[in-house]
N, C-alpha and C positions, 0 to 999 in steps of 0.2 A: 733393752734395759742393760745398763752397765753398772756392775758393782766394782768400785775402785777400792782396793784394800791394801793395807800394810799390816802384815802379820808380825807377831813377836820375833825379835831378832834372836840369833844364836849366840850373842855375845857372852851369855852365861854358860855356854856349852850346848851342843845340838841335842844331845840325848836329854838333857836336863830341862830344855825348854820345848821339846817336841809336843808334849801333851797340851800345851797352850796353843800352839799352832793348829793342832788336831782339833781342838775345841772350837777355834775360830773358823776352820774350814767347815765343821758340822754346822755351825751357826749361819754361815753364809749360804750353805747348801739348804738349810731350812727356810731361809728368806726367799730363795729362788723357788723352792717347792710351794711355799705358801703363796707367793705371787701368781704362779702359773698353774698350779694344781695338776690336773690331768694333761695340760698342754705343755708340760715342762720339756718334753722332747721336740715338740713342733714349734715352740716360740723362739724368738731371737733374743738371746741374752749372753752376756759375757761376765766373767770374773776376772779382773786384771789387777796387777800391781806388784809390789815387792812383797812376796809371800814367804821370803826368807827360809826356804827349804828346797831340796832337790831330790830327784830320783837317781841322777848320775852326776858324776864330776870327773874332772881331769886332774890328776896329781902330777905335777911337773918334777922331772928328775934330770939330772945332768948326764949327758952322753960323754963318751971318752974324749970328744973334741971340745967339751965345755959348753955345748949348746944345751937347750932345754927340750926334752921330749915329754910328751904326755901319756900317762897311763890311765886308761878309762876305768872307772870304778862305778859299780851300781849299788845303790843303797837298798836294803831289804825293806825298810819301813820309813815313811816320811810323815810329817805333819799334814801333808796334802792328800793322804790317802782317801779321805772321804770325798774328795772331788774326782778322783780317778775311779772309785768304786762303782760297779754296775754300769759302766759306760755312761755315767752321769754327764760328763763333760769331756771334751777333747782339749788337751793343752797344745796349742799351735806351736809352741816352742819345740816340742818333741818331734815336730815334722822336719826340724833342721838336723843336719848331720851332727853327731855328738861333739865334734870338734868346733862347731859353730854356735852351740847353745848357750855357752857361758855369758853371764851378764855381770859377774863379780869375781875379783881376784883377792883371795885371802893370802896375804904374803907370809904370815907366820907358818903356815902349813904348805905354801906353794900350791894352792888349789884354785882351779877355775871352776865355778859352779854356776848353773842357771837358777839364780834366786828370784828372778822376775818372770812372771808367767801370763799367759793369755788363754784362759780356759773359755771355750765356746760351747753352746748348746749343740746337741746332736743335729738340729736343723741347720744351724750355721756352718757346722763342720761339713755337712753334706753339700750344702749350697756353695761352699768354698773349698772344695776338695783339693785344690792346688795351692791354696793360700799358704804362704810361709812368711813369718814375720821377719823384719829387718832388725838386726841388733846394731844400735848406733854407739860406737866405741869412741868417737872423736873427742869426747870430754874426759876420757880416762887420764890420769897422770902417768908420766913416763916411767914411774916405778913398776908399772904392769909390764912384764917382760915379752909382750907378743912378738916383737921383731926378732928376738933371740930364740924363738921356738923352732922346732923341727916339725913340720915345715914352717917357715916364717909366716907370721900374720901381720903384715904391715898395717899400721893404723895411721891415717892422716888425722892428726889432732887439731883441735881448734886453736887459734892463735892464743898465745900467753898461757897455755897449760904448762904447768911445771913438773918437776920430778915427783913431788907429792902434792904441792899446793901452788897456785890455785888449780882447781879441778872443777869439772861440772858436777860430779858425784863419784861415789865409789861403786855405783851400780850403772849399768847401761840401760838407757831406755829402749823400748821396743815399739815398732811401728808395723801396722799391717792395714791393707785395704781389703774390705769385705763386702760382699754382695748380700743384701738381706734375703732371707729364704721366701718371703712373701707372706708370712704369717702376720696379721694385723694385731697389735697390742690392744688389750681390752682393759 
């Protein structure tokens, strides 16, 4: 079972909107628990989508030679905490190196953040202990400065992508292949 979600954006400020995302995460968690009951840990399920919050981010800063270097920052609280609590789910995005996790560039603050997530059940996490998602960045506009970072992260972009528009999205999609754990849905 897959829950595809789009949580409240941070456009009005992260702290100001965090309670809404936390309520959304609680609601989705309750739906999972209601559907699977005592089998919540052994069933195959995922919560995926643009969840618009992060536990870590990279703040870009200029080096002496004018290039961009990233400074890793960890958040104390997020709207996604209900999904992380009590080992309820594993976010496959967190299996990536912190420098690879980002799915969104916020130009005003020069931040790279993993706003898109793939939470899987304990059974799916165990059955796929080596699974790591792929972040597809080819649709990002050229205003995302990946090639100028230290170290450079060259992006082969889709044809016709522009500096700001056209673009596929301001978020990067995620892809992963998983093996089912063997639990049969009822």
